[in-house]
C-alpha positions as CSV (number, residue, x, y, z in Angstrom):
1,M,5.5,3.0,22.7
2,F,6.4,5.9,22.4
3,K,6.7,8.9,24.9
4,L,4.0,11.6,25.4
5,T,4.7,14.8,27.3
6,L,2.8,17.0,29.5
7,L,2.1,19.3,27.2
8,D,0.5,16.3,24.5
9,F,-1.8,14.6,27.7
10,S,-3.2,18.5,27.8
11,I,-4.2,19.2,24.5
12,I,-5.5,15.0,24.3
13,V,-7.5,16.5,27.7
14,G,-8.8,19.9,26.4
15,F,-10.0,18.7,23.6
16,L,-11.9,15.5,25.4
17,V,-13.5,17.7,27.6
18,A,-15.0,20.2,25.1
19,V,-16.2,17.3,22.8
20,V,-18.4,15.6,25.9
21,G,-19.1,19.5,26.4
22,V,-20.7,19.6,23.4
23,G,-23.0,16.3,23.9
24,A,-24.1,17.1,27.0
25,A,-25.1,20.9,26.0
26,A,-27.4,19.0,23.2
27,A,-28.8,16.6,25.8
28,H,-32.0,18.5,26.5
29,R,-33.0,19.2,23.2
30,S,-32.4,15.7,21.9
31,S,-34.7,13.8,24.9
32,R,-37.6,15.9,24.0
33,S,-38.5,13.3,21.2
34,A,-37.1,10.8,19.1
35,S,-37.2,13.0,15.8
36,D,-35.5,15.4,17.9
37,Y,-32.6,12.8,18.9
38,F,-32.4,11.2,15.2
39,L,-33.3,14.1,13.0
40,S,-32.2,17.7,14.9
41,G,-36.1,18.8,14.4
42,R,-35.4,18.6,10.4
43,S,-33.7,22.4,11.6
44,M,-30.2,22.0,10.1
45,P,-28.2,24.0,7.5
46,W,-26.5,22.7,4.9
47,W,-23.2,23.7,5.7
48,L,-23.2,22.3,8.7
49,L,-24.6,19.1,7.3
50,G,-21.8,19.0,4.8
51,I,-19.1,19.4,7.1
52,S,-20.9,16.4,9.8
53,M,-21.5,14.7,6.4
54,V,-17.2,14.8,6.1
55,A,-16.6,14.4,9.2
56,C,-18.6,10.9,9.7
57,T,-16.1,9.9,7.2
58,F,-13.4,11.2,8.6
59,S,-12.4,7.9,10.7
60,C,-9.2,7.6,12.4
61,G,-9.3,4.0,10.3
62,T,-9.2,6.0,6.8
63,P,-5.8,7.4,7.1
64,N,-4.9,3.6,7.8
65,L,-6.7,2.4,5.0
66,I,-5.4,4.7,2.6
67,T,-1.6,4.0,4.1
68,D,-2.7,0.6,3.4
69,I,-3.6,1.3,0.2
70,V,-0.2,3.0,-1.0
71,R,2.1,1.2,0.3
72,N,0.2,-1.7,-1.5
73,D,-0.9,-0.2,-4.7
74,G,0.6,3.1,-5.2
75,V,-1.6,6.6,-5.1
76,A,-3.2,5.0,-7.9
77,G,-4.8,2.3,-6.3
78,N,-7.1,5.1,-4.4
79,W,-9.3,5.1,-7.5
80,V,-11.0,1.9,-5.1
81,W,-12.5,4.6,-3.3
82,W,-12.0,7.7,-5.7
83,A,-14.7,6.2,-7.5
84,F,-17.8,6.6,-5.4
85,L,-17.6,10.2,-6.4
86,L,-19.9,9.3,-9.4
87,T,-22.3,7.9,-6.6
88,G,-22.0,11.1,-4.6
89,M,-22.3,13.0,-7.1
90,L,-25.5,11.5,-8.4
91,T,-26.8,11.5,-4.8
92,V,-26.4,15.1,-4.7
93,F,-28.6,15.8,-7.8
94,V,-30.8,13.3,-8.2
95,Y,-31.3,12.0,-5.2
96,A,-31.1,14.6,-2.7
97,K,-34.2,16.2,-3.2
98,L,-36.4,13.2,-3.2
99,W,-35.0,11.6,0.4
100,R,-35.8,15.3,1.7
101,R,-39.2,15.4,0.3
102,S,-39.8,11.8,1.1
103,E,-40.5,13.5,5.1
104,L,-39.0,10.0,6.4
105,D,-37.6,9.5,9.7
106,T,-35.4,7.0,8.0
107,D,-34.3,5.8,4.8
108,L,-36.0,2.5,5.7
109,G,-39.4,3.9,5.9
110,F,-38.7,3.8,1.9
111,Y,-39.6,0.6,2.1
112,E,-43.2,0.5,3.2
113,L,-43.7,4.2,1.3
114,R,-42.2,2.4,-1.5
115,Y,-43.6,-1.0,-1.7
116,S,-46.8,-2.9,0.2
117,G,-47.4,-5.8,2.4
118,R,-45.8,-7.9,4.6
119,A,-43.2,-8.3,2.1
120,A,-42.5,-4.5,2.8
121,A,-42.8,-4.3,6.4
122,A,-40.4,-8.1,6.8
123,L,-37.9,-5.8,4.4
124,R,-37.9,-3.0,6.6
125,G,-37.6,-4.8,9.9
126,F,-35.1,-7.0,8.8
127,R,-32.7,-4.0,6.8
128,A,-33.4,-2.3,10.2
129,L,-31.5,-5.4,11.9
130,Y,-28.8,-6.0,9.1
131,L,-27.7,-2.4,8.8
132,G,-28.4,-0.9,11.9
133,V,-26.8,-4.2,13.7
134,F,-24.7,-6.3,11.6
135,F,-23.5,-4.1,9.0
136,N,-23.4,-0.6,11.3
137,V,-21.1,-3.2,13.9
138,M,-18.6,-4.5,10.7
139,S,-18.5,-0.6,10.6
140,L,-17.6,0.6,13.7
141,A,-15.5,-2.5,13.9
142,I,-13.0,-1.2,11.4
143,G,-12.9,2.5,13.0
144,S,-11.9,0.7,16.3
145,L,-9.5,-1.3,14.8
146,A,-7.5,1.4,13.6
147,A,-7.9,2.9,17.5
148,I,-6.1,-0.2,18.7
149,K,-3.4,-0.1,16.3
150,I,-2.6,3.7,17.5
151,G,-3.0,3.0,21.1
152,Q,-1.0,0.4,20.5
153,V,2.1,2.1,18.6
154,I,1.1,5.5,20.5
155,F,0.0,4.8,24.1
156,G,1.7,1.5,24.3
157,L,-1.7,-0.1,25.2
158,S,-4.1,-3.5,24.7
159,A,-5.9,-3.9,22.3
160,V,-8.6,-4.0,25.6
161,E,-7.1,-1.4,27.6
162,T,-7.6,1.0,23.9
163,L,-11.5,0.5,23.2
164,L,-12.4,0.3,27.0
165,W,-10.4,4.1,26.6
166,A,-11.8,4.9,23.6
167,S,-15.3,3.9,24.0
168,V,-16.2,6.4,27.1
169,G,-15.8,10.0,25.9
170,V,-17.3,8.6,22.8
171,G,-20.1,7.0,24.3
172,I,-21.2,9.7,26.6
173,Y,-21.8,12.1,23.9
174,A,-23.3,9.9,21.6
175,T,-25.8,8.8,24.1
176,L,-26.9,12.3,25.6
177,G,-26.9,14.3,22.6
178,G,-28.3,12.4,19.6
179,L,-27.5,13.8,16.6
180,T,-27.4,17.3,17.4
181,G,-24.7,17.0,19.8
182,S,-23.1,14.4,16.5
183,I,-23.3,17.2,14.0
184,W,-21.9,20.2,16.1
185,A,-19.3,17.6,17.8
186,D,-18.6,16.8,14.1
187,F,-17.9,20.7,13.1
188,F,-15.5,20.9,15.9
189,Q,-14.0,17.7,15.3
190,Y,-13.5,18.1,11.6
191,A,-11.1,21.4,12.3
192,I,-9.0,19.6,14.6
193,A,-8.6,16.5,12.5
194,M,-7.9,18.2,9.1
195,G,-5.2,20.9,10.9
196,G,-3.7,17.9,12.4
197,S,-3.6,15.8,9.3
198,I,-2.4,18.9,7.2
199,A,0.4,19.6,10.3
200,A,1.3,16.1,10.4
201,S,2.5,15.6,6.6
202,V,4.2,18.9,6.7
203,Y,6.2,18.0,9.9
204,L,7.0,14.6,8.2
205,I,8.3,15.9,4.7
206,R,10.9,18.2,6.4
207,A,12.2,16.6,9.1
208,D,14.2,13.4,7.8
209,V,12.3,11.2,9.7
210,G,14.3,7.9,10.3
211,G,17.3,9.1,9.1
212,T,15.7,9.0,5.1
213,G,17.4,12.3,3.8
214,V,13.8,13.7,2.8
215,T,13.5,16.8,3.7
216,T,11.3,18.3,0.9
217,L,8.8,17.3,-1.2
218,A,11.5,16.8,-4.3
219,G,13.3,14.9,-2.6
220,L,10.8,12.5,-1.0
221,W,9.7,12.0,-5.2
222,D,13.3,10.9,-6.1
223,R,13.6,8.2,-3.4
224,L,10.3,7.0,-4.6
225,P,9.1,4.7,-7.7
226,A,7.4,6.4,-10.3
227,D,4.8,3.9,-10.1
228,K,3.6,4.6,-6.1
229,L,3.4,8.6,-7.4
230,S,1.3,7.8,-10.2
231,F,-2.4,8.9,-10.8
232,F,-2.7,5.8,-13.0
233,P,-1.6,2.3,-12.8
234,S,0.9,1.1,-14.7
235,V,0.8,-1.4,-17.1
236,E,4.3,-1.6,-18.0
237,G,5.7,-5.4,-19.3
238,G,1.6,-6.0,-20.4
239,D,0.2,-6.9,-17.0
240,T,-2.8,-5.8,-16.7
241,A,-4.6,-7.1,-13.3
242,L,-3.8,-3.6,-11.5
243,L,-5.2,-1.2,-14.0
244,V,-8.6,-3.4,-14.7
245,T,-8.6,-4.5,-10.4
246,V,-8.1,-0.2,-9.2
247,L,-9.2,1.6,-12.1
248,V,-11.6,-0.3,-14.9
249,L,-13.3,-1.8,-12.1
250,P,-14.2,0.8,-10.1
251,L,-15.0,3.0,-12.7
252,A,-17.2,0.8,-14.9
253,V,-19.0,-1.3,-12.1
254,Q,-18.7,-0.6,-8.5
255,W,-19.8,2.6,-8.1
256,W,-23.1,2.1,-9.6
257,N,-23.8,-1.5,-7.7
258,V,-22.3,-2.2,-4.6
259,W,-23.5,-0.5,-1.3
260,Y,-20.8,0.8,0.9
261,P,-21.8,2.8,3.9
262,G,-21.3,6.6,2.6
263,A,-20.9,5.8,-0.9
264,E,-24.7,4.1,-1.2
265,P,-25.9,4.0,-4.7
266,G,-29.2,6.3,-4.9
267,G,-27.8,7.7,-1.1
268,G,-29.1,5.9,2.3
269,G,-27.4,5.3,5.8
270,Y,-26.2,8.2,7.5
271,I,-25.9,10.4,4.4
272,A,-29.8,10.1,4.0
273,Q,-30.2,10.4,7.7
274,R,-28.3,14.0,7.3
275,M,-30.2,14.8,4.0
276,L,-33.6,14.3,6.4
277,A,-32.7,16.2,8.9
278,A,-31.5,19.6,6.5
279,K,-34.1,22.8,6.2
280,N,-35.5,22.3,3.2
281,E,-34.2,20.2,-0.6
282,K,-32.1,23.2,-1.0
283,H,-30.0,22.9,1.8
284,A,-30.1,18.9,1.4
285,I,-27.9,19.3,-1.7
286,G,-26.0,22.2,-0.7
287,A,-24.9,19.5,2.2
288,T,-24.2,16.8,-0.2
289,L,-22.1,18.9,-2.7
290,L,-20.3,20.6,0.1
291,F,-19.8,16.7,1.3
292,N,-18.4,15.8,-1.9
293,F,-16.0,18.5,-2.8
294,M,-14.1,17.8,1.1
295,H,-14.1,14.4,1.1
296,Y,-12.7,13.6,-2.4
297,A,-10.6,17.0,-3.0
298,V,-9.5,18.6,0.7
299,R,-8.9,16.0,3.5
300,T,-7.2,13.1,1.1
301,W,-4.0,14.9,0.3
302,P,-2.2,15.1,3.8
303,W,-3.0,11.2,4.0
304,L,-1.0,10.4,0.7
305,L,2.3,12.4,1.7
306,V,1.8,10.4,5.1
307,A,1.6,7.2,3.5
308,L,4.2,7.8,1.2
309,V,6.6,9.2,3.4
310,S,6.3,5.2,5.1
311,L,7.1,3.9,2.1
312,V,11.1,5.7,2.6
313,A,10.9,5.1,6.6
314,L,9.7,2.3,6.8
315,P,9.8,0.7,3.4
316,K,8.5,-2.8,2.1
317,E,10.5,-5.7,1.3
318,T,11.6,-7.1,-2.2
319,P,10.2,-9.9,-3.9
320,Q,13.9,-11.4,-3.1
321,Q,13.5,-10.5,0.2
322,M,10.4,-12.4,0.9
323,V,11.3,-15.2,-0.5
324,R,14.6,-15.2,1.7
325,S,12.7,-14.8,5.0
326,Q,9.9,-17.3,3.9
327,A,12.7,-19.8,3.3
328,W,14.3,-18.6,6.8
329,L,11.1,-20.0,8.3
330,S,11.1,-23.3,6.6
331,E,14.3,-24.1,7.5
332,N,13.9,-23.2,10.9
333,A,10.3,-24.5,11.0
334,A,10.5,-26.6,14.5
335,L,11.7,-23.1,16.0
336,V,8.7,-21.0,14.3
337,Q,6.4,-23.7,15.8
338,T,7.6,-23.7,19.5
339,C,7.4,-19.9,19.6
340,R,4.2,-19.9,18.0
341,S,2.9,-22.9,20.4
342,G,3.9,-20.7,23.1
343,G,6.9,-22.3,24.3
344,V,9.0,-20.7,27.0
345,A,12.1,-22.3,26.2
346,V,13.1,-20.0,23.6
347,S,15.3,-17.0,23.8
348,P,13.5,-13.2,23.7
349,E,16.1,-12.8,20.7
350,A,15.2,-16.4,19.3
351,R,11.6,-15.0,19.3
352,M,12.1,-11.2,17.6
353,E,14.0,-13.2,14.5
354,V,11.2,-15.2,14.1
355,R,8.5,-12.7,14.4
356,Y,10.6,-10.6,11.9
357,H,11.1,-13.1,9.5
358,T,7.2,-14.3,9.6
359,A,6.4,-10.2,9.0
360,A,9.2,-9.8,6.7
361,A,7.7,-13.1,4.6
362,R,4.6,-10.5,4.0
363,G,6.2,-7.5,3.6
364,H,6.2,-5.8,6.7
365,G,9.7,-7.0,8.4
366,A,10.4,-3.0,8.5
367,L,7.2,-2.6,11.1
368,A,8.1,-5.3,13.0
369,K,11.2,-4.4,14.1
370,A,10.1,-0.8,14.0
371,F,6.8,-1.6,16.5
372,P,8.0,-4.6,18.7
373,E,4.9,-3.8,21.5
374,V,2.6,-4.5,18.8
375,E,0.4,-7.8,18.4
376,D,1.3,-9.5,15.5
377,A,-1.9,-10.0,14.5
378,F,-1.8,-6.0,13.7
379,L,1.6,-5.6,11.5
380,R,-0.5,-5.2,8.7
381,D,0.6,-2.1,6.3
382,D,-2.3,0.5,7.9
383,I,-0.1,0.3,11.1
384,A,2.6,2.3,8.8
385,Y,0.4,5.5,9.7
386,P,0.0,5.6,13.3
387,G,3.2,4.9,13.6
388,M,4.6,7.8,11.2
389,I,2.7,10.1,13.6
390,A,4.1,8.5,16.9
391,R,7.6,10.5,15.5
392,L,6.0,13.9,16.1
393,P,7.5,15.8,18.1
394,A,6.0,17.3,21.8
395,G,2.5,19.8,21.2
396,L,1.9,18.5,17.7
397,L,2.3,14.9,18.7
398,G,-0.8,15.6,21.0
399,L,-2.6,17.9,18.5
400,V,-2.4,14.8,16.1
401,V,-3.3,12.3,18.5
402,A,-6.4,14.7,19.6
403,S,-6.9,14.8,15.8
404,L,-7.4,11.1,15.3
405,I,-9.3,11.0,18.5
406,A,-11.2,13.6,17.0
407,A,-11.8,11.6,13.7
408,H,-12.4,7.6,15.4
409,M,-15.6,9.6,18.1
410,S,-16.7,11.7,15.3
411,T,-17.6,8.0,13.0
412,V,-18.0,5.8,15.9
413,A,-21.1,8.5,17.1
414,T,-22.4,8.8,13.7
415,H,-22.5,5.0,13.4
416,L,-23.8,5.3,17.1
417,N,-26.7,7.2,15.9
418,W,-27.3,5.8,12.9
419,G,-27.9,2.3,13.9
420,A,-29.8,3.1,16.8
421,S,-32.0,5.1,14.8
422,Y,-32.8,1.7,12.2
423,V,-33.2,0.0,15.8
424,V,-36.2,2.7,17.0
425,N,-37.7,3.6,14.5
426,D,-38.0,0.7,11.9
427,F,-37.7,-2.3,14.7
428,Y,-38.9,-1.1,18.0
429,L,-41.6,1.5,17.0
430,R,-42.6,-0.6,14.0
431,F,-42.7,-3.8,15.5
432,I,-42.4,-4.2,19.1
433,K,-43.9,-1.2,20.8
434,P,-45.9,1.3,18.4
435,D,-47.2,3.0,21.2
436,A,-44.0,4.2,23.0
437,T,-44.2,7.6,24.6
438,P,-41.1,9.8,23.6
439,R,-39.1,9.2,26.9
440,Q,-39.5,5.7,26.1
441,Q,-38.4,6.3,22.2
442,V,-35.1,8.1,23.8
443,R,-34.4,5.8,26.3
444,M,-34.4,2.8,23.8
445,A,-32.2,5.1,21.4
446,R,-29.9,5.0,24.1
447,I,-29.9,1.5,25.3
448,A,-29.3,0.7,21.6
449,T,-26.2,3.4,21.6
450,V,-24.8,1.1,24.2
451,L,-25.4,-2.2,23.5
452,L,-23.8,-1.1,19.3
453,L,-20.7,0.2,21.0
454,V,-19.8,-2.6,23.1
455,A,-20.8,-4.6,19.9
456,G,-18.3,-3.2,17.8
457,S,-15.9,-3.1,20.1
458,G,-15.8,-6.8,20.7
459,A,-15.8,-7.3,16.8
460,A,-12.9,-5.4,16.3
461,L,-11.3,-8.0,17.9
462,L,-11.7,-10.0,15.4
463,L,-10.1,-8.2,12.8
464,Q,-6.0,-7.7,11.9
465,G,-5.9,-5.0,8.7
466,A,-7.8,-2.5,7.5
467,K,-8.1,-2.9,4.0
468,G,-9.3,-6.7,4.4
469,A,-12.1,-5.6,6.1
470,F,-12.8,-2.9,3.5
471,D,-12.7,-5.4,0.6
472,V,-15.6,-7.7,2.7
473,L,-17.6,-5.0,3.1
474,L,-17.6,-3.9,-0.7
475,Q,-18.1,-8.0,-1.4
476,V,-21.3,-7.9,1.2
477,G,-22.7,-5.2,-0.8
478,A,-22.0,-6.1,-4.3
479,G,-24.4,-6.5,-6.9
480,T,-27.1,-4.4,-4.4
481,G,-26.5,-0.8,-5.7
482,L,-28.1,-1.1,-9.5
483,I,-31.8,-2.2,-7.4
484,Y,-31.1,1.3,-5.0
485,I,-30.7,3.5,-8.1
486,L,-34.0,2.5,-10.4
487,R,-36.2,1.8,-7.3
488,W,-37.2,5.5,-7.5
489,F,-37.6,5.4,-11.2
490,W,-38.6,2.2,-12.0
491,W,-41.9,0.6,-11.5
492,R,-41.1,-2.6,-12.0
493,V,-39.1,-3.2,-8.5
494,N,-40.5,-4.7,-5.4
495,A,-40.4,-5.9,-2.2
496,W,-39.2,-9.2,-3.6
497,S,-36.7,-7.8,-5.5
498,E,-34.6,-6.2,-2.5
499,I,-34.7,-9.2,-0.4
500,A,-33.6,-11.1,-3.7
501,A,-30.8,-8.9,-3.7
502,M,-29.5,-8.8,-0.3
503,V,-30.0,-12.3,0.9
504,I,-28.1,-13.3,-2.8
505,S,-25.3,-10.8,-2.3
506,F,-24.9,-12.0,1.7
507,L,-24.7,-15.8,0.6
508,V,-22.0,-14.9,-2.2
509,A,-19.7,-13.4,0.4
510,V,-20.0,-16.2,3.0
511,V,-19.3,-18.9,-0.3
512,F,-16.7,-16.9,-0.9
513,K,-15.3,-16.3,2.9
514,T,-16.0,-20.2,3.7
515,V,-15.4,-22.0,0.4
516,A,-12.9,-20.5,-1.8
517,E,-9.3,-21.6,0.0
518,P,-10.8,-24.6,1.0
519,L,-11.3,-25.6,-3.0
520,G,-8.6,-24.0,-4.1
521,L,-10.4,-21.7,-6.2
522,E,-7.6,-18.6,-6.3
523,G,-4.8,-21.1,-7.0
524,A,-7.3,-22.5,-10.1
525,M,-7.6,-19.2,-10.9
526,R,-4.2,-18.2,-11.3
527,E,-3.4,-21.5,-13.5
528,A,-6.2,-20.4,-15.8
529,G,-4.4,-17.4,-16.1
530,L,-7.3,-15.1,-15.0
531,L,-5.6,-13.5,-11.9
532,S,-3.1,-12.2,-14.9
533,V,-6.3,-9.6,-16.4
534,M,-7.8,-9.0,-12.6
535,A,-6.7,-9.7,-9.1
536,F,-8.7,-11.9,-7.0
537,S,-10.4,-10.0,-5.4
538,G,-11.7,-8.0,-8.4
539,W,-13.1,-11.3,-9.7
540,K,-14.7,-12.1,-6.7
541,L,-16.6,-8.3,-6.5
542,V,-17.4,-9.2,-10.3
543,I,-18.9,-12.7,-9.3
544,G,-20.6,-10.8,-7.0
545,I,-22.5,-8.5,-8.6
546,A,-22.8,-10.3,-12.0
547,V,-25.0,-13.1,-10.1
548,T,-26.8,-11.4,-7.3
549,T,-28.2,-8.7,-10.5
550,V,-29.2,-11.7,-12.3
551,G,-30.6,-13.4,-9.3
552,W,-32.8,-10.4,-8.4
553,L,-33.9,-8.9,-11.7
554,A,-35.3,-12.9,-12.0
555,V,-37.4,-12.2,-9.3
556,T,-38.5,-9.0,-10.1
557,Y,-40.2,-10.8,-13.2
558,L,-41.6,-13.7,-11.2
559,T,-43.2,-12.2,-8.7
560,P,-45.9,-9.6,-9.2
561,P,-45.6,-6.1,-9.0
562,E,-46.2,-3.7,-6.1
563,E,-50.2,-2.7,-5.5
564,M,-50.9,0.3,-8.4
565,A,-52.3,2.5,-5.6
566,V,-49.5,2.1,-3.3
567,L,-47.1,3.1,-6.2
568,A,-49.5,5.9,-7.2
569,T,-49.0,7.4,-3.9
570,F,-45.3,7.7,-3.6
571,C,-44.8,8.9,-7.4
572,R,-47.3,11.6,-5.8
573,K,-45.1,12.7,-2.6
574,I,-42.0,12.1,-4.6
575,R,-42.5,13.0,-8.2
576,A,-39.6,11.6,-9.2
577,G,-40.7,11.1,-13.0
578,G,-39.6,9.4,-16.3
579,P,-40.3,7.1,-18.8
580,G,-40.3,4.2,-15.8
581,W,-43.5,5.5,-14.0
582,R,-45.5,5.2,-17.2
583,N,-47.7,2.1,-16.4
584,V,-48.8,3.7,-13.0
585,E,-49.4,7.3,-14.8
586,R,-51.9,5.2,-16.7
587,W,-53.6,3.3,-14.2
588,A,-54.3,6.9,-12.3
589,A,-55.0,8.3,-15.4
590,S,-58.0,5.5,-16.3
591,R,-59.4,6.8,-12.8
592,G,-59.3,10.3,-13.1
593,E,-56.7,10.8,-11.1
594,T,-52.7,12.2,-11.8
595,V,-49.5,11.0,-9.7
596,G,-47.0,14.3,-10.5
597,A,-44.8,12.7,-12.9
598,G,-46.2,13.1,-16.2
599,D,-45.1,16.5,-17.3
600,G,-42.3,15.0,-18.9
601,R,-39.7,16.9,-16.7
602,S,-38.6,14.6,-14.6
603,G,-35.5,16.7,-14.5
604,L,-33.0,13.4,-14.4
605,P,-30.9,14.7,-17.9
606,L,-30.3,17.6,-16.1
607,G,-29.4,16.0,-12.8
608,I,-27.0,13.4,-14.7
609,L,-25.3,17.0,-16.7
610,C,-25.1,17.8,-13.0
611,M,-23.5,15.0,-11.7
612,M,-20.4,14.4,-14.7
613,L,-19.5,18.4,-14.5
614,G,-19.4,17.9,-10.6
615,C,-17.1,14.9,-10.9
616,A,-15.1,17.0,-13.0
617,A,-14.4,19.6,-10.8
618,V,-13.7,17.3,-7.6
619,W,-11.2,15.2,-9.8
620,G,-9.7,18.4,-11.6
621,L,-9.4,19.4,-8.0
622,L,-7.9,16.8,-6.1
623,F,-5.4,16.3,-9.4
624,A,-4.6,19.9,-9.4
625,I,-3.1,19.5,-6.0
626,G,-1.4,16.8,-6.1
627,Y,0.7,17.9,-9.6
628,A,1.2,21.2,-8.0
629,L,3.0,18.9,-5.0
630,Y,4.4,17.0,-7.7
631,G,6.0,20.0,-9.0
632,K,4.2,19.5,-12.1
633,W,2.7,23.0,-13.1
634,G,1.6,22.9,-16.3
635,Y,-0.3,20.0,-15.5
636,A,-1.7,21.5,-12.3
637,G,-2.9,24.6,-14.3
638,A,-4.6,22.6,-16.7
639,L,-7.0,20.9,-14.6
640,G,-7.3,23.7,-12.2
641,A,-8.7,25.8,-15.1
642,V,-10.6,22.5,-15.6
643,A,-12.0,22.3,-12.3
644,A,-12.7,25.9,-12.7
645,L,-14.5,26.0,-15.6
646,A,-16.7,23.0,-14.1
647,T,-17.3,24.8,-11.1
648,I,-18.8,27.2,-13.1
649,W,-21.1,25.8,-15.5
650,L,-22.5,23.6,-12.5
651,M,-23.0,27.1,-10.6
652,R,-25.1,28.1,-13.5
653,L,-26.4,24.4,-14.0
654,V,-28.0,24.1,-10.4
655,P,-30.9,27.3,-10.4
656,R,-32.7,24.9,-13.0
657,I,-33.0,22.3,-11.0
658,R,-36.8,22.0,-9.9
659,F,-37.6,21.6,-6.0
660,G,-40.6,21.2,-4.3
């Protein structure tokens, strides 16, 4: 445990009081109806929603995840989530206006707007529980896992104690304030969190933390291998596995065919919830555009810098050192077994040595030495971030801890409100009590919020590392993304398509989780040379995508299309346009009707162009900042110019987007 001073505690307590006050202030407005509780009366401006969106993803688990990635795969490893910018910009310029045009209470209401019959109702109800409870609890657990590690490193709390303390403040303001409270708290928390992360990165580079001798950026770069700093994976020695896994796969396939919270192809989840809360379509687009700039370009580098410093202050073992620790464990197998079985006859020194070699065999020996109070199950690379933060001086430590608490509370409150909105609007009101009064709806929302908080905290106790949990969520959503893109523009997608995609992707994930290891699948693929092409995690994702996509396409053509009348109504309301609705247009024309999508101006080509320009602007800015930090001013200037030109061109095209 690292000692917090009275100043640190004063900063943290002051922050918590302010955040809870925001939730309490919004309680009266949010109590009027479910629409006010979940959508803030559809009155939110773009700038507030955009900051709220990025704050939602500013979990205290995100810097832990990025640290985990950097320590294993270098800066280039972040392409596993940087690639989702393509999804984000597609949502900005194609789907944001369509979502706001739908005027739905939740994105799951889409199912009974787009599809028909019992299948549509069943899909809506099942997705309400699948996403609102199961998937949402998993997301909450990942954030809570980070809180556990921060609590153990900085406060010396047990996992259960950390979860109890972490749940109190967020439970109060999320339960009372609804979406309005969450959004305004997000705005306040984002400022604190961003300031804290920048301050931490600056101090840790200049302060010679851990006696590393690093006091400048140039000194840090000199201590790190080039492959850890590169923006793109190295292919030296002919090994393409890292290149394919962290760059080619995310850019070529993952971004459009994997559903992930906050980066849903076609929009959805809490991003859609905030788009639906916007004043109008323009505010929905502005909010999502601001979100993508802030999410990918602005907030990334402070975390990357801390992760890179951790590689010097808390270095990973070399392959040779890992082999030596594995040999030590084998030679002392009896002692190791006694320690693991809880034997009392083992000295504390022997226990610490077993603990060290167990961690060092995985590359975490320095972490085991630095954090003797952390439970063995949580000794993973992601704990290096709170470990570095704990080395900050008094006052600054309090500010940064407050910023991490802010990030945790913001993300948890978002997931609680989002999940409760599904449970209430798409399950309780739709199937249990359609005539519930506004007061009953809000009461049920608050009950659901509390239950989700408890379930998410409990699930966190079953997790160990941030990257592993991230991969599980990717695997569960593998192969479903394409259907969420096409359903807006292709009449043939039906409710059974989505049911098939969801069931197949889940079953594939379960098979990989439960059967792959007993069958020795990874070993067989290694012997076949497949792991030299792509890592096992990448192969699992590709197989999941292929099986799920083939499955839902087959089901689509083997089942009848939706009722034409329902599709025509959808077209009139959404006005997505494009060739995918030609059959519906012809059906409507045969009855002397129009569906509002046959003017040949779907806006899709313009939206795609804006999407690509948006990606060029954000990635250009991201890498320009990086090269400037590396001291490579020529590259920084060139990429900065690319970002500026793309932004100027984008701003000239945006007025041509059709609204209304």
